[in-house]
N, C-alpha and C positions, 0 to 999 in steps of 0.2 A: 332350041323352042327358047320364048321370050321369059323371064324369070319375072314374078307377082310381086308388085311393089309393095310394101308394108305402108299400111292408111298413116298419114303424119309426117312420115319420110319422103314420100315419092320415090322410094326408093327400093332397087331388092338385096336381099341379105347380102349378098355379093361384095354389093357395093361400097357396106358397112364395113365390113370382113377389119378392114385395116385400122378401125378406128373403136369397133365397139366387140366386146367380149359375149358369147350368148352365155343363159344362166338358168337353172333348175329350179329355182324361186329369187323371191322378190320382197320390196315393202316390206320387211322386216318380218317374211313367213306367211302376208299377207296373200300373197299368188304364188302361184306352179303350175311352172309345164304342164298342159297337158288336161290341167283341171279347172272348171268352170268355164270354158273356152277362149284359155290363155294360150293362142299358139306359139306365144317366144316372149322370154326374157332378155332385155339386151342393158347394157352399162356399158358407157366410155370407158376408157383406160384410168382416168382420174375415180372414177368408182364413185363418182359424186351425185349421179342420180339413174334411175331403173327403168326403164322404159316396157309397158306392159303392152304387150301387143297382142291385138284379139283380129277376128277374120274383117271384121267392118272398123274399127277404130282401134285406138293407141293411146293410154294413158302414163303418164311422167311420173313417178313419186320420186320427191325431191327427200334426199335427207338432211338431217339434223343433227349433228355434234353437242346440239344444246336440248336435242328431245323434244323439237315440234317440227317430226316433216309432214310434208303436205302430198296430195294428190292432186295432180290436173289435167287435162282434156289437153292432146298434144294432134292438132292440127296442119292438115296441111298447108302452108304458105309461100308466096311468091309476089315479086314483085315486079311491076309493070312502067314503063317511065311513061313521061316524065312525073318528075316526083310530085304530088300534094305536100308532102311533110316528111322530114329526115329527123330519126332520132338519134343523138350519138352522146355516146358514152365519153365520161370525161378521162379519168387515170387512164394513161398507157393508149387513148386513142386521141383526143385531142389536146392534152396535156402527155409527157413523158414524166410520172410520176412514182408509177410502181414499186422502181429502186427505191426513192426515200420513202414509203410507206411500209415495204419491209423491213425496210434497216430502223426504222419506230418499232416495227414486231421485236426483229432482231435487239434491241436494245431493250426490251420491254424485259425477257426471255433471260437477258443476261442479269437484269437488277433481279429478274427471282433465283435464279443461280447462284448470283453472287460473284459472277465468274466475265468479267468485265470483256476476257477474249472470246467469249460463245460468237458461234459463226452457224447461222441457217446454214445448211444441205442445200448442194441442187434438186434434192427429190421433194426437199419443202414447198416448193417456190407455187404450184397449184392450189397450197392448201392453203397460201395465205397471203393471195390477193384474187380479188374479184368476186369476196363472198364479204361476210359482215365481217368488223373489227369482233363481237364476241366469237365466231364461228372461225377465226384465225388462229385466236388467242388459246381456245377451247383446245385447238389441234397441239399446239406447241404444247402445253401443259399434259397432254398426254403421252407425249411422248418425249417431252423431256424434263419435266419437276410437277408431276406426278401429284405428290405431297400438296402442292400449290394450289391456290381455287381460280376461277377463272374471275370472281370479283377481284379478288386481290389485283390480278392481271389488269381489271380494264383502269382502275387507280392510278398504278403506273404509265398504262400506256397516256391516259389523259392526260398524266402530271407529262409526261415527259412531251408532247404534243402538243400541247398549249407552251411551253418553254421555249420549243425548236419552231415555231408557227410564229410568235413574238419575237422571235431574232429575226426570220425571214422578211415579216414586215417591216422592220428596222434597218434590213437590208445588210443584215450577217446571216447568221444560219449556215446553214450546209451548204457549201456547193453546189450547182446545178439543179437544188431540187425538183424545182420544178422546170419544164424547157417546153414551148408550147412546140406542138409535134409540125414537121416539115409540110410547109403549105394551108398550116392550119387560116391563115390570114385569109389567101386567094380563095380557097375552099370556100369559106363562109362568106365571102362577099360576093361572091356566082349565087351562090343560091338566093343569099337574101335581095339582088340585082335581078334575079330569075320569079321573085316571088313566091318563091320556097319556103314554107314553113319550118321552125328548127327550133327540135325540142331538147333541151341538154337531161342526161339524165347520169344520175350516181346514186350508187350504194355507202358513197361517202356523209356522214354528217356534216350538217352546214358548216360545222363550226371551220371544219375542215377543208371542204370543199371551196367558200368559196373566196378566202383567200388565194388557193391555187387557181383560180378562174380572174381573179381582180391580176394576178401575179402576171398570169398569160396575156391579161390583153394589154398590161402595161409593157410589156414587153414588145410589143405586135403595133404598139398606139392604133387602138381597135373603139377606144371610150368606152364608153359603158356596156357592159354585157348583154343589161334589159334592151338593150338597145338594136343587140345582133340577135338573140333568142326569144324568141315567142313566149319560153315558156322555158322554166329551170325547177327538175323536182330532185330533191338533195334524200337523205334517208334519215333529216329533221333533226332533233336533236336530242340528245340522249340523257338517260335518267342519271342524276345527283340527288343526294340525299336533301332534301330542301327544295329541291328543283326540280318539277314536271319536263317529265321527257316525253316524246312522238313515238308511237308507232315506227317501227324502223330496225331497229336490231335482229329480228326474227325474221322479217318480211324483205329484204332485200333479195338480188339476185345471188340466186337462180330464179325466184319466184318473182313472178310474171308483173308483178302490182305498179311499180316503179316504171314500168315502161309503158305499161297499160293507165295508169295514171295523167303520166306526158303528153300523151296521146288523145284519150277520153274529154279529160277535164283541162290540162293545160291547152290545147290546142283544137279541144270541139270537134275531136273526126268523129264520125259515126264507125259503124265495123262497117260500113259498105264500101267505105275508101280503102280498107284496108291492104288492098293492090297497088294501092299508089301511095302507099307508107310503107319507111322501111328504116332496119336499124341497123348500125354499124357499131362493130366490137373489136376490142383482141382479144378479151378473155370469153374461156370455156361458159363460166356463169354467168356473162353475157349475154352472150349468145344463146342458149337456151333461153334467158329469160327475155329474150326478144323473142324466141318461138313462141313461148306459150304464153304469152298474150296475143300472139294472133300474127304477128307479122314475117316478115321474111328478113335476113339478117345477110347483111354485105360484113365481110372480116377484114381487119389490117391486120398485113404480120408484125411480127416483134413481141406478139401475146404470148398466151400460154393455148390457143386453140387445137394446132397443130397437136402438140407434146397431151395434152388432154385427150384427146380423140373425138373432136365435137365439129370436124373440116366436115363430112360430110351433110352438115344443119345447115352451111353458109350455101346460098346461092350463088355467090362467087365472092374469092380473093383477091385483094388486091395489095400493090408495094406500098399504096400512099394515098390520103385522103382525095390529093386531084386526080388522079389514076381513075375515082370512079365518078367523076364528073359525070362524063357522057352518057355514063348507064342512068345516073340519076336525071338528065336532059332531058332521058330521052332519043340521043344520040348517035347511042349504041347500036352495035350487031348483034348475034347472039352472042351469047355470054361463053365463053373460053371454058372448055375440061382443064380441073385441075387433078393433080394426084393426091389422095389421101395419105 
């Protein structure tokens, strides 16, 4: 007997079992299995999101440690090459920098604790990468220093960031902070030569993201990033007293808006073209963001996709960016299956 596929996932329950757990309730008590048409409630290993499954639809409840959860429709998504547009993550996918940003979080907590020897633990990684700065800091405060506030932590975080970014731009700073992903230059130049639109998407604030992009392009001698990318969307500008901020700290990945805005506003792509658009990520938050924006997701190894349990949400996983080119250019055969 053929197993029934769940709406949005396009997979049966057994295919999700390695990465997802079933729950009796979800959405902070808003939903309960068997009540109001709810057939199942699923959450991935990192428990950052919950999927409310009905007979004909699935909703995704995005949790928030900052008190701003949200509920979105979760649709089926599939990519068919050749690509009209590729949406790319920055940290971990285009540039290997997640270690640097986790180090900044670590330094912030160390100062909050007054303990320069403080170190994050391996189990902290899914909670301090891929989301907003405020979400990362709130997690750390709740676990390590509940007597401190996220406002204090944010001030320290940005003080440290400003100093370290200035050091890097002056040719000093932490060695290996921003390393271009293997094959990034070849990948971008090949897509560009084929007329594929390229959008760069990051949950990072502009003041963090732009020096990182410039550093990678200088290392690869790729010239002006705006000559390569057709759209660059960041989480904007943080709020400081006396300075206006933009929406970004409560709405980045795994929320859909950064990817949705890059595609619709940045690249001018209508919803009818979704099957010719694909997103590339190394983080669980990014994969869910792509899927909630209505696009298929490709994964690149090295991030937290597998450990967070969201591998089944990918159309395919690759070891490097250049390995994706045949699929993106419509030159690949059927996607190979992979184990969750």
